[in-house]
ZADO-1210 file (C-alpha; in nm, 4 decimals, padded with zeros to 6 digits):
<atoms>
<atom x="08.0151" y="-08.4563" z="-01.1080" code="MET" pos="1"/>
<atom x="08.1329" y="-08.7276" z="-01.3428" code="SER" pos="2"/>
<atom x="07.9265" y="-08.9602" z="-01.5540" code="GLY" pos="3"/>
<atom x="07.8263" y="-08.7128" z="-01.8304" code="ASN" pos="4"/>
<atom x="07.9991" y="-08.8960" z="-02.1138" code="THR" pos="5"/>
<atom x="07.8742" y="-09.2049" z="-02.2993" code="PHE" pos="6"/>
<atom x="08.0641" y="-09.4156" z="-02.5509" code="GLY" pos="7"/>
<atom x="08.4093" y="-09.5513" z="-02.6139" code="THR" pos="8"/>
<atom x="08.5102" y="-09.4285" z="-02.9657" code="ILE" pos="9"/>
<atom x="08.1990" y="-09.2255" z="-03.0509" code="PHE" pos="10"/>
<atom x="08.1775" y="-09.0270" z="-02.7329" code="LYS" pos="11"/>
<atom x="07.8908" y="-08.7962" z="-02.6324" code="VAL" pos="12"/>
<atom x="07.9137" y="-08.5473" z="-02.3462" code="THR" pos="13"/>
<atom x="07.6030" y="-08.3564" z="-02.2494" code="THR" pos="14"/>
<atom x="07.5943" y="-08.0401" z="-02.0428" code="PHE" pos="15"/>
<atom x="07.3450" y="-07.7881" z="-01.9045" code="GLY" pos="16"/>
<atom x="07.0443" y="-07.7669" z="-01.6707" code="GLU" pos="17"/>
<atom x="06.6703" y="-07.7388" z="-01.7173" code="SER" pos="18"/>
<atom x="06.6598" y="-07.3696" z="-01.6149" code="HIS" pos="19"/>
<atom x="07.0225" y="-07.2688" z="-01.7023" code="GLY" pos="20"/>
<atom x="07.1262" y="-07.0548" z="-01.9895" code="THR" pos="21"/>
<atom x="07.1511" y="-07.3465" z="-02.2318" code="ALA" pos="22"/>
<atom x="07.2064" y="-07.7206" z="-02.2762" code="LEU" pos="23"/>
<atom x="07.4100" y="-07.9012" z="-02.5320" code="GLY" pos="24"/>
<atom x="07.6436" y="-08.1752" z="-02.6292" code="CYS" pos="25"/>
<atom x="08.0030" y="-08.2319" z="-02.7506" code="VAL" pos="26"/>
<atom x="08.0434" y="-08.5246" z="-02.9929" code="ILE" pos="27"/>
<atom x="08.3857" y="-08.6737" z="-03.0336" code="ASP" pos="28"/>
<atom x="08.4935" y="-08.9585" z="-03.2681" code="GLY" pos="29"/>
<atom x="08.2499" y="-08.9078" z="-03.5603" code="LEU" pos="30"/>
<atom x="08.4595" y="-08.9624" z="-03.8784" code="PRO" pos="31"/>
<atom x="08.5121" y="-08.6827" z="-04.1178" code="ALA" pos="32"/>
<atom x="08.3196" y="-08.6541" z="-04.4409" code="GLY" pos="33"/>
<atom x="07.9745" y="-08.7322" z="-04.3130" code="ILE" pos="34"/>
<atom x="07.7078" y="-08.5126" z="-04.4813" code="GLU" pos="35"/>
<atom x="07.5472" y="-08.2902" z="-04.2271" code="VAL" pos="36"/>
<atom x="07.1705" y="-08.2476" z="-04.2645" code="ASP" pos="37"/>
<atom x="07.0806" y="-07.9489" z="-04.0457" code="GLU" pos="38"/>
<atom x="06.7146" y="-07.9668" z="-04.1468" code="ALA" pos="39"/>
<atom x="06.7049" y="-08.3300" z="-04.0153" code="PHE" pos="40"/>
<atom x="06.8844" y="-08.2251" z="-03.6996" code="LEU" pos="41"/>
<atom x="06.6189" y="-07.9631" z="-03.6270" code="GLN" pos="42"/>
<atom x="06.3336" y="-08.2058" z="-03.7198" code="SER" pos="43"/>
<atom x="06.4643" y="-08.4484" z="-03.4602" code="GLU" pos="44"/>
<atom x="06.4752" y="-08.1683" z="-03.2044" code="MET" pos="45"/>
<atom x="06.1194" y="-08.0742" z="-03.2875" code="ASP" pos="46"/>
<atom x="05.9902" y="-08.4253" z="-03.2236" code="ARG" pos="47"/>
<atom x="06.1157" y="-08.4010" z="-02.8582" code="ARG" pos="48"/>
<atom x="06.0595" y="-08.0399" z="-02.7718" code="LYS" pos="49"/>
<atom x="05.7986" y="-07.9258" z="-02.5188" code="PRO" pos="50"/>
<atom x="05.4908" y="-07.7254" z="-02.6100" code="GLY" pos="51"/>
<atom x="05.3862" y="-07.9442" z="-02.8979" code="THR" pos="52"/>
<atom x="05.0475" y="-08.0795" z="-02.9740" code="LYS" pos="53"/>
<atom x="04.8851" y="-08.3302" z="-02.7450" code="GLY" pos="54"/>
<atom x="04.7316" y="-08.3627" z="-02.3992" code="ALA" pos="55"/>
<atom x="05.0312" y="-08.5475" z="-02.2644" code="SER" pos="56"/>
<atom x="05.2830" y="-08.2683" z="-02.3245" code="VAL" pos="57"/>
<atom x="05.3894" y="-07.9873" z="-02.0896" code="THR" pos="58"/>
<atom x="05.2826" y="-07.6305" z="-02.1764" code="ALA" pos="59"/>
<atom x="05.6414" y="-07.5117" z="-02.1561" code="ARG" pos="60"/>
<atom x="05.7251" y="-07.3801" z="-02.5063" code="LYS" pos="61"/>
<atom x="06.0857" y="-07.3953" z="-02.6232" code="GLU" pos="62"/>
<atom x="06.2085" y="-07.3669" z="-02.9796" code="ASP" pos="63"/>
<atom x="06.4864" y="-07.6125" z="-02.9092" code="ASP" pos="64"/>
<atom x="06.6920" y="-07.4606" z="-03.1927" code="CYS" pos="65"/>
<atom x="07.0017" y="-07.6672" z="-03.2281" code="ALA" pos="66"/>
<atom x="07.3057" y="-07.4445" z="-03.3029" code="LYS" pos="67"/>
<atom x="07.6142" y="-07.6195" z="-03.4408" code="ILE" pos="68"/>
<atom x="07.9176" y="-07.4482" z="-03.2978" code="LEU" pos="69"/>
<atom x="08.2087" y="-07.6549" z="-03.4322" code="SER" pos="70"/>
<atom x="08.3080" y="-07.9736" z="-03.6104" code="GLY" pos="71"/>
<atom x="08.1490" y="-07.9094" z="-03.9542" code="THR" pos="72"/>
<atom x="08.2648" y="-07.7327" z="-04.2711" code="PHE" pos="73"/>
<atom x="08.0940" y="-07.6931" z="-04.6038" code="GLU" pos="74"/>
<atom x="07.8190" y="-07.9250" z="-04.5063" code="GLY" pos="75"/>
<atom x="08.0296" y="-08.2166" z="-04.3859" code="LYS" pos="76"/>
<atom x="08.1873" y="-08.3280" z="-04.0599" code="THR" pos="77"/>
<atom x="08.5590" y="-08.2502" z="-04.0242" code="THR" pos="78"/>
<atom x="08.6439" y="-08.5205" z="-03.7668" code="GLY" pos="79"/>
<atom x="08.6917" y="-08.2510" z="-03.5033" code="CYS" pos="80"/>
<atom x="08.4626" y="-08.2367" z="-03.1921" code="PRO" pos="81"/>
<atom x="08.1150" y="-08.1334" z="-03.2810" code="ILE" pos="82"/>
<atom x="07.9520" y="-07.8944" z="-03.0309" code="ALA" pos="83"/>
<atom x="07.5752" y="-07.8226" z="-03.0361" code="VAL" pos="84"/>
<atom x="07.3987" y="-07.5743" z="-02.8145" code="MET" pos="85"/>
<atom x="07.0223" y="-07.5511" z="-02.7337" code="ILE" pos="86"/>
<atom x="06.9314" y="-07.2313" z="-02.5533" code="GLU" pos="87"/>
<atom x="06.6603" y="-07.2125" z="-02.2801" code="ASN" pos="88"/>
<atom x="06.4150" y="-06.9378" z="-02.3586" code="THR" pos="89"/>
<atom x="06.0939" y="-07.0149" z="-02.1660" code="ASN" pos="90"/>
<atom x="06.1932" y="-07.1226" z="-01.8199" code="GLN" pos="91"/>
<atom x="05.9621" y="-07.0177" z="-01.5266" code="HIS" pos="92"/>
<atom x="06.1995" y="-07.0647" z="-01.2309" code="SER" pos="93"/>
<atom x="05.9654" y="-06.8926" z="-00.9886" code="LYS" pos="94"/>
<atom x="05.7347" y="-07.1911" z="-01.0219" code="ASP" pos="95"/>
<atom x="05.9759" y="-07.3829" z="-00.8122" code="TYR" pos="96"/>
<atom x="06.0305" y="-07.1463" z="-00.5223" code="SER" pos="97"/>
<atom x="05.7937" y="-07.3544" z="-00.3051" code="ASN" pos="98"/>
<atom x="06.0180" y="-07.6605" z="-00.3264" code="ILE" pos="99"/>
<atom x="06.3407" y="-07.4889" z="-00.2445" code="MET" pos="100"/>
<atom x="06.3486" y="-07.6600" z="00.0952" code="ASN" pos="101"/>
<atom x="06.1279" y="-07.9596" z="00.0227" code="LYS" pos="102"/>
<atom x="06.1985" y="-08.2862" z="-00.1524" code="PHE" pos="103"/>
<atom x="05.9622" y="-08.3900" z="-00.4340" code="ARG" pos="104"/>
<atom x="05.8365" y="-08.7485" z="-00.4201" code="PRO" pos="105"/>
<atom x="05.9663" y="-08.9474" z="-00.7119" code="GLY" pos="106"/>
<atom x="06.2346" y="-08.6947" z="-00.8039" code="HIS" pos="107"/>
<atom x="06.6157" y="-08.6844" z="-00.7527" code="ALA" pos="108"/>
<atom x="06.5954" y="-08.3903" z="-00.5065" code="ASP" pos="109"/>
<atom x="06.6810" y="-08.5925" z="-00.1975" code="TYR" pos="110"/>
<atom x="06.9605" y="-08.8033" z="-00.3511" code="THR" pos="111"/>
<atom x="07.1233" y="-08.5016" z="-00.5170" code="PHE" pos="112"/>
<atom x="07.1149" y="-08.3013" z="-00.1903" code="GLU" pos="113"/>
<atom x="07.2690" y="-08.5852" z="00.0052" code="LYS" pos="114"/>
<atom x="07.5377" y="-08.6714" z="-00.2542" code="LYS" pos="115"/>
<atom x="07.6498" y="-08.3155" z="-00.3477" code="TYR" pos="116"/>
<atom x="07.5295" y="-08.1019" z="-00.0664" code="GLY" pos="117"/>
<atom x="07.3598" y="-07.8740" z="-00.3165" code="ILE" pos="118"/>
<atom x="07.0934" y="-07.9001" z="-00.5774" code="ARG" pos="119"/>
<atom x="06.9375" y="-07.6937" z="-00.8541" code="ASP" pos="120"/>
<atom x="06.5744" y="-07.7018" z="-00.7466" code="TYR" pos="121"/>
<atom x="06.4615" y="-07.5121" z="-01.0619" code="ARG" pos="122"/>
<atom x="06.2980" y="-07.7948" z="-01.2485" code="GLY" pos="123"/>
<atom x="06.5524" y="-08.0489" z="-01.1184" code="GLY" pos="124"/>
<atom x="06.8596" y="-07.8918" z="-01.2821" code="GLY" pos="125"/>
<atom x="07.0820" y="-08.1647" z="-01.4221" code="ARG" pos="126"/>
<atom x="06.8415" y="-08.4401" z="-01.3318" code="SER" pos="127"/>
<atom x="06.5555" y="-08.2917" z="-01.5348" code="SER" pos="128"/>
<atom x="06.4279" y="-08.4757" z="-01.8398" code="GLY" pos="129"/>
<atom x="06.5174" y="-08.1634" z="-02.0351" code="ARG" pos="130"/>
<atom x="06.8765" y="-08.2835" z="-02.0442" code="GLU" pos="131"/>
<atom x="06.7647" y="-08.5343" z="-02.3055" code="THR" pos="132"/>
<atom x="06.7406" y="-08.2627" z="-02.5748" code="CYS" pos="133"/>
<atom x="07.1229" y="-08.2763" z="-02.5942" code="ALA" pos="134"/>
<atom x="07.1089" y="-08.6520" z="-02.6452" code="ARG" pos="135"/>
<atom x="06.8600" y="-08.6084" z="-02.9322" code="VAL" pos="136"/>
<atom x="07.0978" y="-08.3633" z="-03.1012" code="ALA" pos="137"/>
<atom x="07.3840" y="-08.6157" z="-03.0678" code="ALA" pos="138"/>
<atom x="07.1520" y="-08.8949" z="-03.1830" code="GLY" pos="139"/>
<atom x="07.0743" y="-08.6939" z="-03.4976" code="ALA" pos="140"/>
<atom x="07.4416" y="-08.6987" z="-03.5985" code="PHE" pos="141"/>
<atom x="07.4618" y="-09.0746" z="-03.5181" code="ALA" pos="142"/>
<atom x="07.1577" y="-09.1311" z="-03.7461" code="LYS" pos="143"/>
<atom x="07.3325" y="-08.9417" z="-04.0206" code="MET" pos="144"/>
<atom x="07.6196" y="-09.1813" z="-04.0023" code="TYR" pos="145"/>
<atom x="07.3973" y="-09.4947" z="-03.9762" code="LEU" pos="146"/>
<atom x="07.2285" y="-09.3886" z="-04.3003" code="LYS" pos="147"/>
<atom x="07.5220" y="-09.4924" z="-04.5046" code="LYS" pos="148"/>
<atom x="07.4768" y="-09.8467" z="-04.3715" code="PHE" pos="149"/>
<atom x="07.0947" y="-09.8492" z="-04.4388" code="GLY" pos="150"/>
<atom x="07.0278" y="-09.8922" z="-04.0614" code="ILE" pos="151"/>
<atom x="06.6875" y="-09.7595" z="-03.9548" code="GLU" pos="152"/>
<atom x="06.5713" y="-09.7141" z="-03.5915" code="ILE" pos="153"/>
<atom x="06.1946" y="-09.7024" z="-03.5222" code="LYS" pos="154"/>
<atom x="06.0561" y="-09.6519" z="-03.1670" code="ALA" pos="155"/>
<atom x="05.6896" y="-09.6071" z="-03.0836" code="TYR" pos="156"/>
<atom x="05.4512" y="-09.6107" z="-02.7888" code="THR" pos="157"/>
<atom x="05.3491" y="-09.9683" z="-02.7494" code="LYS" pos="158"/>
<atom x="05.1344" y="-09.9405" z="-02.4377" code="LYS" pos="159"/>
<atom x="04.9830" y="-09.6669" z="-02.2129" code="ILE" pos="160"/>
<atom x="04.8141" y="-09.7943" z="-01.8985" code="ALA" pos="161"/>
<atom x="04.6186" y="-10.1014" z="-02.0085" code="ASP" pos="162"/>
<atom x="04.5842" y="-09.9833" z="-02.3707" code="ILE" pos="163"/>
<atom x="04.8204" y="-10.1658" z="-02.6100" code="GLU" pos="164"/>
<atom x="04.8874" y="-10.1636" z="-02.9867" code="CYS" pos="165"/>
<atom x="04.6936" y="-10.4401" z="-03.1605" code="LYS" pos="166"/>
<atom x="04.8793" y="-10.3832" z="-03.4908" code="LYS" pos="167"/>
<atom x="05.2094" y="-10.2200" z="-03.5888" code="ILE" pos="168"/>
<atom x="05.2141" y="-09.9791" z="-03.8695" code="ASP" pos="169"/>
<atom x="05.5303" y="-09.7621" z="-03.8547" code="PHE" pos="170"/>
<atom x="05.3779" y="-09.5110" z="-04.0985" code="SER" pos="171"/>
<atom x="05.1297" y="-09.4164" z="-03.8337" code="GLU" pos="172"/>
<atom x="05.3824" y="-09.3190" z="-03.5611" code="ILE" pos="173"/>
<atom x="05.4147" y="-08.9515" z="-03.6587" code="GLU" pos="174"/>
<atom x="05.0469" y="-08.9197" z="-03.7469" code="ASN" pos="175"/>
<atom x="04.9131" y="-08.9186" z="-03.3956" code="ASN" pos="176"/>
<atom x="04.9941" y="-08.7191" z="-03.0700" code="THR" pos="177"/>
<atom x="05.1045" y="-09.0297" z="-02.8692" code="VAL" pos="178"/>
<atom x="05.3447" y="-09.1668" z="-03.1343" code="ARG" pos="179"/>
<atom x="05.1965" y="-09.5108" z="-03.1452" code="THR" pos="180"/>
<atom x="05.1913" y="-09.7449" z="-03.4469" code="ALA" pos="181"/>
<atom x="04.8194" y="-09.8278" z="-03.4196" code="ASP" pos="182"/>
<atom x="04.5675" y="-09.5675" z="-03.5279" code="LYS" pos="183"/>
<atom x="04.2809" y="-09.7073" z="-03.3229" code="GLU" pos="184"/>
<atom x="04.4890" y="-09.7431" z="-03.0154" code="ALA" pos="185"/>
<atom x="04.6061" y="-09.3831" z="-03.0511" code="ALA" pos="186"/>
<atom x="04.2521" y="-09.2612" z="-02.9928" code="VAL" pos="187"/>
<atom x="04.2073" y="-09.4681" z="-02.6815" code="LEU" pos="188"/>
<atom x="04.5526" y="-09.3681" z="-02.5475" code="MET" pos="189"/>
<atom x="04.4762" y="-09.0044" z="-02.5943" code="GLU" pos="190"/>
<atom x="04.1431" y="-09.0469" z="-02.4106" code="GLU" pos="191"/>
<atom x="04.3273" y="-09.2161" z="-02.1203" code="LYS" pos="192"/>
<atom x="04.5824" y="-08.9356" z="-02.1030" code="ILE" pos="193"/>
<atom x="04.2964" y="-08.6733" z="-02.0983" code="ASN" pos="194"/>
<atom x="04.1269" y="-08.8561" z="-01.8228" code="GLU" pos="195"/>
<atom x="04.4539" y="-08.8715" z="-01.6245" code="THR" pos="196"/>
<atom x="04.5137" y="-08.4979" z="-01.6825" code="ARG" pos="197"/>
<atom x="04.1603" y="-08.4188" z="-01.5507" code="MET" pos="198"/>
<atom x="04.2465" y="-08.6178" z="-01.2336" code="ASN" pos="199"/>
<atom x="04.5666" y="-08.4077" z="-01.1937" code="LYS" pos="200"/>
<atom x="04.7724" y="-08.7219" z="-01.2132" code="ASP" pos="201"/>
<atom x="05.0299" y="-08.8758" z="-01.4558" code="SER" pos="202"/>
<atom x="05.0625" y="-09.2132" z="-01.6257" code="ILE" pos="203"/>
<atom x="05.3363" y="-09.4544" z="-01.7428" code="GLY" pos="204"/>
<atom x="05.3968" y="-09.6315" z="-02.0664" code="ALA" pos="205"/>
<atom x="05.5914" y="-09.8925" z="-02.2619" code="VAL" pos="206"/>
<atom x="05.7953" y="-09.7942" z="-02.5675" code="VAL" pos="207"/>
<atom x="05.9222" y="-10.0483" z="-02.8154" code="GLU" pos="208"/>
<atom x="06.2297" y="-09.9886" z="-03.0402" code="CYS" pos="209"/>
<atom x="06.3074" y="-10.1809" z="-03.3562" code="VAL" pos="210"/>
<atom x="06.6407" y="-10.1543" z="-03.5414" code="VAL" pos="211"/>
<atom x="06.6045" y="-10.2537" z="-03.9141" code="LYS" pos="212"/>
<atom x="06.8934" y="-10.3865" z="-04.1188" code="ASN" pos="213"/>
<atom x="07.1551" y="-10.4162" z="-03.8451" code="PRO" pos="214"/>
<atom x="07.4808" y="-10.5882" z="-03.9425" code="PRO" pos="215"/>
<atom x="07.5899" y="-10.9128" z="-03.7868" code="VAL" pos="216"/>
<atom x="07.8615" y="-10.8664" z="-03.5298" code="GLY" pos="217"/>
<atom x="07.7780" y="-10.5627" z="-03.3151" code="LEU" pos="218"/>
<atom x="07.8742" y="-10.6071" z="-02.9463" code="GLY" pos="219"/>
<atom x="08.1876" y="-10.6822" z="-02.7565" code="GLN" pos="220"/>
<atom x="08.1720" y="-10.9744" z="-02.5056" code="PRO" pos="221"/>
<atom x="08.1964" y="-11.0101" z="-02.2228" code="VAL" pos="222"/>
<atom x="08.1132" y="-10.6842" z="-02.0465" code="PHE" pos="223"/>
<atom x="08.0193" y="-10.4768" z="-02.3506" code="ASP" pos="224"/>
<atom x="07.7565" y="-10.6946" z="-02.5006" code="LYS" pos="225"/>
<atom x="07.5158" y="-10.5185" z="-02.7417" code="LEU" pos="226"/>
<atom x="07.2238" y="-10.5798" z="-02.5042" code="ASP" pos="227"/>
<atom x="07.4262" y="-10.4682" z="-02.2033" code="ALA" pos="228"/>
<atom x="07.5222" y="-10.1420" z="-02.3716" code="LEU" pos="229"/>
<atom x="07.1676" y="-10.0757" z="-02.4963" code="LEU" pos="230"/>
<atom x="07.0471" y="-10.1383" z="-02.1390" code="ALA" pos="231"/>
<atom x="07.3034" y="-09.8903" z="-02.0095" code="HIS" pos="232"/>
<atom x="07.1910" y="-09.6373" z="-02.2672" code="ALA" pos="233"/>
<atom x="06.8263" y="-09.6810" z="-02.2003" code="MET" pos="234"/>
<atom x="06.8446" y="-09.6864" z="-01.8175" code="LEU" pos="235"/>
<atom x="07.0589" y="-09.3672" z="-01.8295" code="SER" pos="236"/>
<atom x="06.7328" y="-09.1975" z="-01.9349" code="ILE" pos="237"/>
<atom x="06.5811" y="-09.0802" z="-01.6095" code="GLY" pos="238"/>
<atom x="06.2328" y="-09.2011" z="-01.6605" code="ALA" pos="239"/>
<atom x="06.3217" y="-09.5523" z="-01.7839" code="VAL" pos="240"/>
<atom x="06.2748" y="-09.8187" z="-01.5138" code="LYS" pos="241"/>
<atom x="06.3050" y="-10.1458" z="-01.7034" code="GLY" pos="242"/>
<atom x="06.4101" y="-10.3032" z="-02.0340" code="ILE" pos="243"/>
<atom x="06.3541" y="-10.6395" z="-02.2088" code="GLU" pos="244"/>
<atom x="06.4769" y="-10.7838" z="-02.5455" code="PHE" pos="245"/>
<atom x="06.2840" y="-11.0020" z="-02.7908" code="GLY" pos="246"/>
<atom x="06.0481" y="-11.2297" z="-02.5995" code="ALA" pos="247"/>
<atom x="06.1674" y="-11.0543" z="-02.2752" code="GLY" pos="248"/>
<atom x="06.0361" y="-11.1813" z="-01.9483" code="PHE" pos="249"/>
<atom x="05.8153" y="-11.4234" z="-02.1309" code="GLU" pos="250"/>
<atom x="06.1192" y="-11.6503" z="-02.1682" code="VAL" pos="251"/>
<atom x="06.0738" y="-11.7424" z="-01.8017" code="ALA" pos="252"/>
<atom x="05.7613" y="-11.9446" z="-01.8973" code="SER" pos="253"/>
<atom x="05.9049" y="-12.0936" z="-02.2240" code="MET" pos="254"/>
<atom x="06.0999" y="-12.4088" z="-02.2952" code="THR" pos="255"/>
<atom x="06.4256" y="-12.4255" z="-02.4833" code="GLY" pos="256"/>
<atom x="06.2459" y="-12.5611" z="-02.7883" code="LYS" pos="257"/>
<atom x="05.9964" y="-12.2759" z="-02.7964" code="THR" pos="258"/>
<atom x="06.2541" y="-12.0042" z="-02.7116" code="ASN" pos="259"/>
<atom x="06.5316" y="-12.1081" z="-02.9505" code="ASN" pos="260"/>
<atom x="06.5296" y="-11.9245" z="-03.2868" code="ASP" pos="261"/>
<atom x="06.5898" y="-12.1989" z="-03.5335" code="CYS" pos="262"/>
<atom x="06.8078" y="-12.0956" z="-03.8359" code="MET" pos="263"/>
<atom x="06.6924" y="-12.1115" z="-04.1915" code="THR" pos="264"/>
<atom x="06.8559" y="-12.1250" z="-04.5293" code="LYS" pos="265"/>
<atom x="07.0767" y="-11.8377" z="-04.6065" code="GLY" pos="266"/>
<atom x="07.1602" y="-11.7712" z="-04.2367" code="PHE" pos="267"/>
<atom x="06.8127" y="-11.6426" z="-04.1460" code="GLY" pos="268"/>
<atom x="06.6054" y="-11.7120" z="-03.8466" code="PHE" pos="269"/>
<atom x="06.2508" y="-11.8559" z="-03.8217" code="ALA" pos="270"/>
<atom x="06.1638" y="-11.6472" z="-03.5111" code="THR" pos="271"/>
<atom x="06.3185" y="-11.3576" z="-03.3145" code="ASN" pos="272"/>
<atom x="06.2791" y="-11.4432" z="-02.9451" code="ASN" pos="273"/>
<atom x="06.6360" y="-11.3360" z="-02.8890" code="ALA" pos="274"/>
<atom x="06.5533" y="-10.9840" z="-03.0132" code="GLY" pos="275"/>
<atom x="06.8387" y="-10.9988" z="-03.2751" code="GLY" pos="276"/>
<atom x="07.1140" y="-11.0562" z="-03.0239" code="ILE" pos="277"/>
<atom x="07.3015" y="-11.3826" z="-02.9453" code="LEU" pos="278"/>
<atom x="07.5882" y="-11.3974" z="-02.6990" code="GLY" pos="279"/>
<atom x="07.5750" y="-11.0184" z="-02.6760" code="GLY" pos="280"/>
<atom x="07.6369" y="-10.9935" z="-03.0483" code="ILE" pos="281"/>
<atom x="07.3851" y="-10.8869" z="-03.3184" code="SER" pos="282"/>
<atom x="07.2817" y="-11.1770" z="-03.5424" code="ASN" pos="283"/>
<atom x="07.1355" y="-10.9784" z="-03.8343" code="GLY" pos="284"/>
<atom x="06.7761" y="-11.0094" z="-03.7216" code="ASN" pos="285"/>
<atom x="06.5838" y="-10.6927" z="-03.6253" code="ASP" pos="286"/>
<atom x="06.7004" y="-10.5711" z="-03.2844" code="ILE" pos="287"/>
<atom x="06.3900" y="-10.5457" z="-03.0753" code="VAL" pos="288"/>
<atom x="06.3571" y="-10.4247" z="-02.7187" code="PHE" pos="289"/>
<atom x="06.1019" y="-10.2500" z="-02.4950" code="ARG" pos="290"/>
<atom x="06.1456" y="-10.0073" z="-02.2133" code="VAL" pos="291"/>
<atom x="05.9090" y="-09.9304" z="-01.9155" code="ALA" pos="292"/>
<atom x="05.8640" y="-09.5611" z="-01.8694" code="VAL" pos="293"/>
<atom x="05.7501" y="-09.4433" z="-01.5233" code="LYS" pos="294"/>
<atom x="05.4677" y="-09.1863" z="-01.4691" code="PRO" pos="295"/>
<atom x="05.5825" y="-08.8272" z="-01.4433" code="VAL" pos="296"/>
<atom x="05.6523" y="-08.7657" z="-01.0719" code="PRO" pos="297"/>
<atom x="05.5418" y="-08.4059" z="-01.0894" code="SER" pos="298"/>
<atom x="05.1696" y="-08.4178" z="-01.0314" code="ILE" pos="299"/>
<atom x="04.9140" y="-08.1588" z="-00.9274" code="TYR" pos="300"/>
<atom x="04.7893" y="-08.3497" z="-00.6214" code="LEU" pos="301"/>
<atom x="04.8937" y="-08.2917" z="-00.2674" code="ASN" pos="302"/>
<atom x="05.1674" y="-08.5246" z="-00.1544" code="GLN" pos="303"/>
<atom x="05.3424" y="-08.6086" z="00.1701" code="LYS" pos="304"/>
<atom x="05.7163" y="-08.5398" z="00.1924" code="THR" pos="305"/>
<atom x="05.9838" y="-08.3912" z="00.4211" code="VAL" pos="306"/>
<atom x="06.1818" y="-08.0673" z="00.4254" code="ASP" pos="307"/>
<atom x="06.5629" y="-08.0225" z="00.4567" code="LYS" pos="308"/>
<atom x="06.5369" y="-08.0616" z="00.8340" code="ASP" pos="309"/>
<atom x="06.3521" y="-08.3950" z="00.8019" code="GLY" pos="310"/>
<atom x="06.0191" y="-08.2570" z="00.9105" code="ASN" pos="311"/>
<atom x="05.7062" y="-08.4047" z="00.7495" code="GLU" pos="312"/>
<atom x="05.5095" y="-08.1566" z="00.5460" code="CYS" pos="313"/>
<atom x="05.2635" y="-08.1341" z="00.2510" code="ASP" pos="314"/>
<atom x="05.3729" y="-08.0452" z="-00.1040" code="LEU" pos="315"/>
<atom x="05.1676" y="-07.9237" z="-00.3938" code="LEU" pos="316"/>
<atom x="05.3856" y="-07.9051" z="-00.7066" code="ILE" pos="317"/>
<atom x="05.3394" y="-07.6068" z="-00.9418" code="GLU" pos="318"/>
<atom x="05.4859" y="-07.5489" z="-01.2846" code="GLY" pos="319"/>
<atom x="05.4359" y="-07.7066" z="-01.6229" code="ARG" pos="320"/>
<atom x="05.4707" y="-08.0844" z="-01.6586" code="HIS" pos="321"/>
<atom x="05.3979" y="-08.3640" z="-01.8957" code="ASP" pos="322"/>
<atom x="05.1136" y="-08.6127" z="-01.8108" code="VAL" pos="323"/>
<atom x="05.2780" y="-08.9024" z="-02.0028" code="CYS" pos="324"/>
<atom x="05.6335" y="-08.9054" z="-02.1364" code="LEU" pos="325"/>
<atom x="05.5834" y="-09.1621" z="-02.4030" code="ALA" pos="326"/>
<atom x="05.5401" y="-08.9241" z="-02.7049" code="PRO" pos="327"/>
<atom x="05.8526" y="-08.7227" z="-02.6221" code="ARG" pos="328"/>
<atom x="06.0688" y="-09.0017" z="-02.4948" code="ILE" pos="329"/>
<atom x="06.0365" y="-09.1850" z="-02.8277" code="VAL" pos="330"/>
<atom x="06.3041" y="-08.9796" z="-03.0086" code="PRO" pos="331"/>
<atom x="06.5285" y="-08.9935" z="-02.7012" code="VAL" pos="332"/>
<atom x="06.5187" y="-09.3736" z="-02.7119" code="ILE" pos="333"/>
<atom x="06.5945" y="-09.3711" z="-03.0826" code="GLU" pos="334"/>
<atom x="06.8776" y="-09.1223" z="-03.0183" code="ALA" pos="335"/>
<atom x="07.0451" y="-09.3367" z="-02.7444" code="MET" pos="336"/>
<atom x="07.0097" y="-09.6439" z="-02.9665" code="THR" pos="337"/>
<atom x="07.1796" y="-09.4680" z="-03.2600" code="ALA" pos="338"/>
<atom x="07.4637" y="-09.3457" z="-03.0382" code="ILE" pos="339"/>
<atom x="07.5238" y="-09.7036" z="-02.9078" code="THR" pos="340"/>
<atom x="07.5160" y="-09.8599" z="-03.2562" code="LEU" pos="341"/>
<atom x="07.7643" y="-09.6027" z="-03.4024" code="VAL" pos="342"/>
<atom x="08.0015" y="-09.6529" z="-03.1243" code="ASP" pos="343"/>
<atom x="07.9937" y="-10.0294" z="-03.1790" code="LEU" pos="344"/>
<atom x="08.0271" y="-10.0018" z="-03.5582" code="ILE" pos="345"/>
<atom x="08.3434" y="-09.7947" z="-03.5071" code="LEU" pos="346"/>
<atom x="08.4767" y="-10.0499" z="-03.2586" code="GLN" pos="347"/>
<atom x="08.4178" y="-10.3257" z="-03.5145" code="ASN" pos="348"/>
<atom x="08.6735" y="-10.1648" z="-03.7359" code="GLN" pos="349"/>
<atom x="08.9429" y="-10.3000" z="-03.5018" code="THR" pos="350"/>
<atom x="08.7856" y="-10.6481" z="-03.4502" code="SER" pos="351"/>
<atom x="08.9600" y="-10.8308" z="-03.7274" code="ARG" pos="352"/>
<atom x="09.1891" y="-10.7956" z="-04.0324" code="VAL" pos="353"/>
</atoms>
């Protein structure tokens, strides 16, 4: 299986399965001399880990303790590959024995079976959302590097079902269980999630990400444009089904006059319909994009499917699953954004004399 590495100079390879011994990442290309904040690394892991507070989150409890195995010395990066391991300690593999020979609707079971001739049915193996814990670990190191440039990344739950943020206050994001930026909306979102849980179903969401203080010039036309690479990064997250930048799909109903971001004195912009990206290159405005997150496919309702022989059958999924992925996917989106930006910053060092 290929396709487990992301990046050109700053490369991240993830490994491990949902119910295996451990997951982890190998980070290559991070310059030497970066201060390593292990407390920050663990705090990022804690934001994503299962078993945390909230009606949307799975009951599976994992410490998600990030163990740095290599690449650091006396509190700094050495320039050598950084390996991080996260052990699995609370997997209940027996919960998946009833799907050994059945394909779960909405999952990668069927496609993995047909492509590789084998699949790890324990929680989905490599296709499980648990793989993202390794991305968050790598993203924490990327954020440590971005700190020296003053670049900040803030993602938050913008919408769950038909409930959307009416105001944006970044200070509220970590103060509620759904990681939204609107205190009033948070209450309604939590109620919607509780209602969905009672109905034994799941629900989707929209997450917005904002990059503050990005430099001008990130992105490599024509095939490695900033928005193209961010789209690649986001759509590599299993639950993400769509992405839009700036005004997004609204541009289809706009005119050139209303869509264009007129420039102002000092190389500023009056608006940000472009989402901070022009011609695939960052223009210094906030980078803004939104992703659509699908409902969790593992639900506690009877569903129609087929077995390995192609025979129709019923399926009732057991185990422990999220109801809405939005709260736990927020740090994953931030991590993949950070990884993408660091790679492009390092590429920029060869762009001109």
